[in-house]
N, C-alpha and C positions, 0 to 999 in steps of 0.2 A: 097448598092452600088449606087442605083439610088438617094438615099437621099444625099450621099456624093457628087455625081456629081452635083446635084441641088444646094447644098450649095456652091460648088466651083464656079459655074457659078454666083451665087448671089454675092459672095465676089469679083470676078473679075470685076463685073460691078461697084461696089462701090469703089474698090481699087484706081482708078486714082484720085478721089476727095480726098480721105484720104491721099494719097501720096503727093498731091500738098499742102495740109494744113500742113503736116509735113515738107515739103520742105521750107515753109515760115519761120518756126522757125530756121531750120538748115542753110538756106541761109543767114538769117539775121546775125547770130552770126559770120559766116565766112567772110561775106562781110565787116561787121563793123570792125572786127579784122584787116583785111588787110588795110582798109582805115584809121585806127586810127592814124598812124603817121601824115597823112595830116590833119586830123581833129584837132589834137593837134597843128599842125603847124599854122593853121588859127585862132583857137579859143584860143590857149594858154592853160596853166594849166596842165603841165606834172604831177604835184603832184596829180591832180584829175583824172589821166588816169584810175586808177582802178575803180573809181566810175561810169564811163560810163558803165562798165560791171557789177559792183555790183548792180546798180540801176535796171538793167534789170533782173539780177538773183534774186534779192530780191523781185521784183514784181512777178516774176514767182513762187518763193518759197511760198510766203504768200497766193497766190491765188490757187495753185495747189490742196491742200486738199479740198478747197471749190468747185472747178470745179468737182472733182471726186465724192464728196458726192451728190452734186445737180444732177449730171447725174444719180447716182444710184436711187435717190428718184423720179425724175420727167421725166426721159427719156433723151437721149443724143443728139438727133438731134438738137433741138432748142438751147440747151446749147452750142453745138458745133458751131452753126452759130453765136451766140452772141460773142463767144470768138474770132472768125475770124474777126468780125466787129471791136471789140475793138483793136485788133492787128493792123488792117489797119489804124485806127484813130491815134494810137500812132506812126505808121510809118510816116504818113503824117506830124505830129507835129515835129518829130525828124528832118525831112528834112528841116523844116523851122526854126530850132533853130539858133539863132544868126543872123537872117535875119532882114531886115528893118521892117518887120511886127512886130517883137518883140523888136525893139529898137536898132538893130545893134549888132555887135559881142561882145560888152562889157560884157554882161552877158550870152554869147552864151553857155559856158560850163555848167553853172548852168541850163539853159533851156534844154539843151540836156540831162542832167542827169535826170531831172524831167520827160521829155517826154519818156525817155527810161524806166522809171518805169511804165508808162501807157502801153507802148508796152509790157513789161513783164507781166502785168496783163492779157492781152489777150493771150500771148504765153503760160501761164500756162494751159489754156484750150485746146490748140492745141494738144500737145503731149499726154496729159492724155486721151482725148476723142478718138484720133486715136487708141491708145492702147486698150482702153476699148471697142470700137466698134468692133475691130477685135476679142476681147475676147467674145463679145456677139454673133458673127456670127460663130465662129470656135472653136471646142473643143481643149483642150491642145495638144492632141496627133498629130493633124493635124496643130497646130498653128506654129510649128517650121519652116515649109517651107514658110509660109506667113511672119513670123517675119524675116526670112532670106531675103526675098524680101524687106521688110521694111528697114532692116539694109543696104541692098545694095543701096536702093534709098537714104537713109541718107548719105551714103558714097559718092554717086554721087553728092549729094547736097553740101557736104563738099568739094568735089573736084571743083565743079563749082563755089562755093562761093568765094574762093580766086581769081579765074580767073575773075569772073564778078566784084568783088571788085577792083581788080587790074586794069582792063580795065576802069572801071568808074573813079577810082582815077587818072589814068594817062591821060585819054582822055576827060572826062566830068567834073564832079564836085562831091565831096564827098557826097553831098546831095542826089544824085541819088542812093547811097548805101541804102537809106531808101525808096525813091520813087519807086524803082523797085519792092517792095513788093505789091504795089497797083494793078497792072494788074494780078499778080499771085494770089493774094487773091480773086480778082473778079472772075477769072475762077474757083477757088476752091469752091466759094460760089455757083455758078451755078450748078456745078457737084453734090455738096452735096444736094442741094435743090431738084434736079430732080431725083437723083439715089438712095439716101439713104432712106430706108423705115424701120423704127423701131417702135415698139408699143409705144403709148403714155401712160405715167403713170400719175395717178391722186392721188398722195400720199398727205394726209392731215397733215402729220407729219411736224412740224416746223423745219427749218434748225437750227443747233446749232451755232447761231451767237455769243453767249458768248464765246464758245470754239474757234471759228475762230478769234475773236478779241484778246483774250488772247494769242493765239499762234502767231499771227502776231506781237503783241507788243514784246513778248519775243524774237522772231527771229530778229526783227529790232534792239533791244537793243544789242543782242549778236554780230550782224554784225558791229554795230557802235563801239563796244569795240575793235574788231579786226582791224577796220579801223583807229580809232583815237588813240588807246593805243600805247604809246611810240613814236607817230608821232606828232599829233596835241596837245595831252595832255599827261603828264606823267602818267605812269601806276598807281601811287598812288594818282592821283588827284581826287578831288571830282566828277568830271564829269565821269571818268571811273568807280570809285567805285559806284556812283549812278546808272549808267547803269547796272553794275553787279547785284546790289540789285534788280533793276527793272526786269531784266531777270529771276532771281531766283524766285522772288515772283510771277510773272505772269505765269511762267512755273508750279509752284506748284499749283496755282489756276486753271490752265488749266487741270491738272491731276484730281483735285477734280471735276470740271465741267464735264469732259468726263466720269467719273464713274457714274454720275447721269443722263446724257443726254439720251433721248429716242433714238435719232439717232445721236450719236457723230460724229464729223468731222473726228476724228482719233480713232476708236474703240480700246481701250487699250487691249482687250482680244486677238487681233491678235498677239500681241507681245509674247503671250504664245506659239505661234507656232515657232518651232526652225528655220525652213527654212525662214520664213517671217522676223524674227529678224536678222538672218545672212545676208540676202539679203539687208535689210535696212542699216545695218552697212557697208556692202561692197559698196553699192551705195553712202553712205556718203564719204567714203574714195576715191572712184573712182572720184567723183566730186571734192573733195578737191585737189587731186594730179593732175588730168588731166586738168580740166578746169582752175584751178588756175595757172598752169604753162604754158600751151600751149598759153595762152593769150600773152606771151612775145616772142613767136617765130617770128611773123612778125616784131616786133621791132628789134630783133637781125639781121634778114635777110636784112632789109632795111637800117639799120644804120651801123652795124658792118661789114656786108658782102657787102654792097653797092648795093643790088638788088633794082630794081624798084618795085613798088607795084604789077605790073602784074607778074614779075618774082618771087616775094616772094610767090604769089599764086601758081605758077607752082612748086615751091620748096616744097610745101606741098603735092604734088601729091603722093609721095611714101607712106606717112602715110595713106592717104585716100584710095589709091588703095589696100594696104595691108589689111586694115580694111574691105573693101567691099568684097574682095575675100574670106577672112576667114569667114565673116558673112554668106555668101551664102552657103559655104561648111558646116559650122556648122549647119545651119538651116535645110539643107537636111539630114544631119547625124542624128540629133535629131528626125526628123519625121520618118526616116527609122528604127532607133534602139530603140528610146524611152529613151536613156541614155543621161545624161547631166552634171553630177557632175564634170567630169574632165575638162570641158571647162572653168569655172570660175577660177580654179586653174591655168591652163595654161595662161589664160588672165592676172591674177595678176602677174605671173612671168614675162611675156613679158612686161607688163607695168613698172615694177620695173627696169628691165634691160634697157629699153628705156630711162627712166628718168636718170639712172646712166650715160649712154652714152652721153646724152644731157648735163649733168653737167660738162663734160670734154671739152666742146667747148670753144674756145678762139678766139682772133683776127686772128690768123693764120689758123683756121680750114677751109678747103676748102668746097665749097658748096656741092660737091658730097658726102663728108663724113657726112655732116649734113643730107643729104637725106637718107643715110643708117641708121643713128640713129633714125630718125623719122619713118622710115619704121618698125623698130623693135617695136616702140611704137604703130604703127598702128596694128601690129599683135595682141598685147595684147588687144587693143580696140575691134578688131573683135571678139575675144572669149567672151568678156564681154557684149557688147552693148545690145543684145536682149536676151541672155541666162538668165541674171538676172531677166528680166521682166517675162519671161516664168516661172521661178521657183517661183516667188512671186505669180503670178496668179494661179498657180496650187496648192498652199498651202492653199487657202481660198475657201469659198463657193461662188457660182455664184452671190449671192446678194451683196457680198462685192468686186466684181470685180473692180468697179470704185475706191474704196478706196485702194485696193492693187496696182492698176496701178498708182494712184496718189501718194501713199506712196513711190513707187520706184522712181518716178520723183522727189518727194519732198525731199527725203534724198540726192539724187544726186544734186539737186539744192542748198540745204542748204550747202552741202559740197563745191560746187562750190563757193557759196557766201563767205563762210569762207576762202576758198583757195585764191580767188581773193583778198580779203581784206588783209589777212595775207601776201601773197606773194607780193602784192603791197606795203605794209609797209616795208617788207624786202628789196625789190628793191630800194625804195626811200632812206631808211636809208643807205644801202650799197653804193649806187651811190654817195650820198653826202659825205660819209666817204672816198670813193676812190678818189673823186675829191679834197677833202681837203688834203688828204695825198700827192697827186701829186703836187698841186698848192698852197696849203694854203687856209685858210678859206675865205679870202677876194677875192682871185682870183677865187675860186670855185663859190662863189656867183655871181661874174661878168659873168662867163661862162654861168650859167643857168639863168641869169637875163632875164626879159621880159616875165615872165610867164612860163619859162621852155620849150621853143620851141625846138623840137627835129626832125624837118623834115630835109631831105637831103640838102635843100637849106641853112638852118641855119648852118648846119655843114660845108658847103663849105666856109662860110664866116669867119671861125675861122682860126687862124694861124696854121702852120703845127704842132707845138708842142702842141697847145691846142687841135687840132683835134685828134692827136694820144692819148693824155691823156684821152680825152672824150671817144674815142672808146674802149680803154683798160678798162676804168671805167665801161662802159656799158657792155662789155663782162663779166667782173668779176661779176657784179651785177646780170646779167641774169643767168649765170651759177650757182650762189648761190641760185637762186630761184629753179632750178632743184635739187640741193642738198637737199633742204628742202623737195621737193616733194617725194624724195626717201623714207624718213622716214614713210610716209603715204602709199606709194604704196606697200611696202614689207609686210604690214599687210594683204592685200587683199588675197593672196594665202593661208595664214595661216587660215583665217576665212573660206575660201571656202572649205578647207579640211574637215570641220565639217558639211557640207551640207548633209542632208539625201536624198538619191535618191528615192523619192516617185514616183511610176508609174504614167505616164501621162494619164489623163483621155481621153478616146476616144469616149465616148457617146455624146449625144446631150448636148451641153454646158448649156442649160437652165435647164435641168433636172439633170445634173451630180452633185455629191457631192464629197467633197475632201476626199482623202484617210487618211489624218491626221485630226482627229476631232478638232473642235474649241470649247474651253470651254466658256460657257456663262460668260459675264462680271458680276462682283459683283455689287450689287446695282441695 
């Protein structure tokens, strides 16, 4: 009992710094999403809208396994600090994109995309290290309540993000959507340096750089396929076929390297554990459906429904509030009962229903009804956000805690990368087709001329007929994105039904061993 009280006190001292670091990543996504219409309005390039998100997600995805493994090998505190610093540097550069320092707005969108990739590299270490550090300090049976708190803070950050983003966009400048990360990051650094005390590891094993490089190349090639295929290049073009060949070859080489590596970036033997494999698949689908589709909500609210950037942030409150309440309740319930299998099933059902409701939106959909729809989606998110992480961590040995945490984030991130790329292509193609059907090819090109600017000011300059056709085309294109998301969301509860409810460990996390054995890797 005294040990548990002491551990709780230690965690509560460290928790503020961890939460602030996690808020960095969560705030950034939500602030940038709300500010995106204004960013596109100034820099142009509506067709590149998805790449601003894709670059960030891709940077996060390729770096996540590396951050997790390095933390397992060499200790997490210094690695955590480095990731925060990289994130802050990327944020500062994003805020300067398209400024006179880089030659003006002409190449601003390309600069923003590149700097978002840098920002994503740092973000990959934020979430992974927060989750793994909690895992180092707290055993799985007690972890539910802390992860419930984490989920609640994440939800609060997601609520505050659109509000802050909307306020910045309406009253300051969209560049402050990135600069706001700097003071938050500075405070997080101070708290982590002074309050986090973890043992330093001196592991002489070399990092599996070959595996990391091969995996990064394969992921990048696959994302480029989903981004360019059928949009910039025909599906049968040599560019797309060449990327497909590159993805397959590097992925096959990655598997060979991982089987022989002393400390592989992604230990393949973990996929012999049923729960780990199921959670990885669920994370991929969750990222694919949720992150890929939600990216278009602010665009719908600010253009089709005519909300200001601030109001579009407020309109996301039902989703975040529902997710926060459910996460806190589920976290306490898991700690109290030790049961968790039912929650991913409920979460998958809620997410699928929410996507279906959002797919029915049109020009005449009132804002209050949109709020009901996204609240349903938030309920599903609340059941899934931290429960999936807890299940993944409980299925592996303590020495693989960082890898399991990074794998959960990795598959969710790569799913989000694929989702944003695919849904961005779906949106662009449908939007162009809708405009062409309404106005003809030449008129459609004229409406979206000038780099595809889509801010409210640009819409106001159109004639009444053009504006009506534009809004109807936007509504149809965005609802089509949510229709596609349903196909992936419905698979989540099906997979979750096969999760094996392994008792949560309640002993010292450092000494505990998993209830489900891990088979040594071949080779």
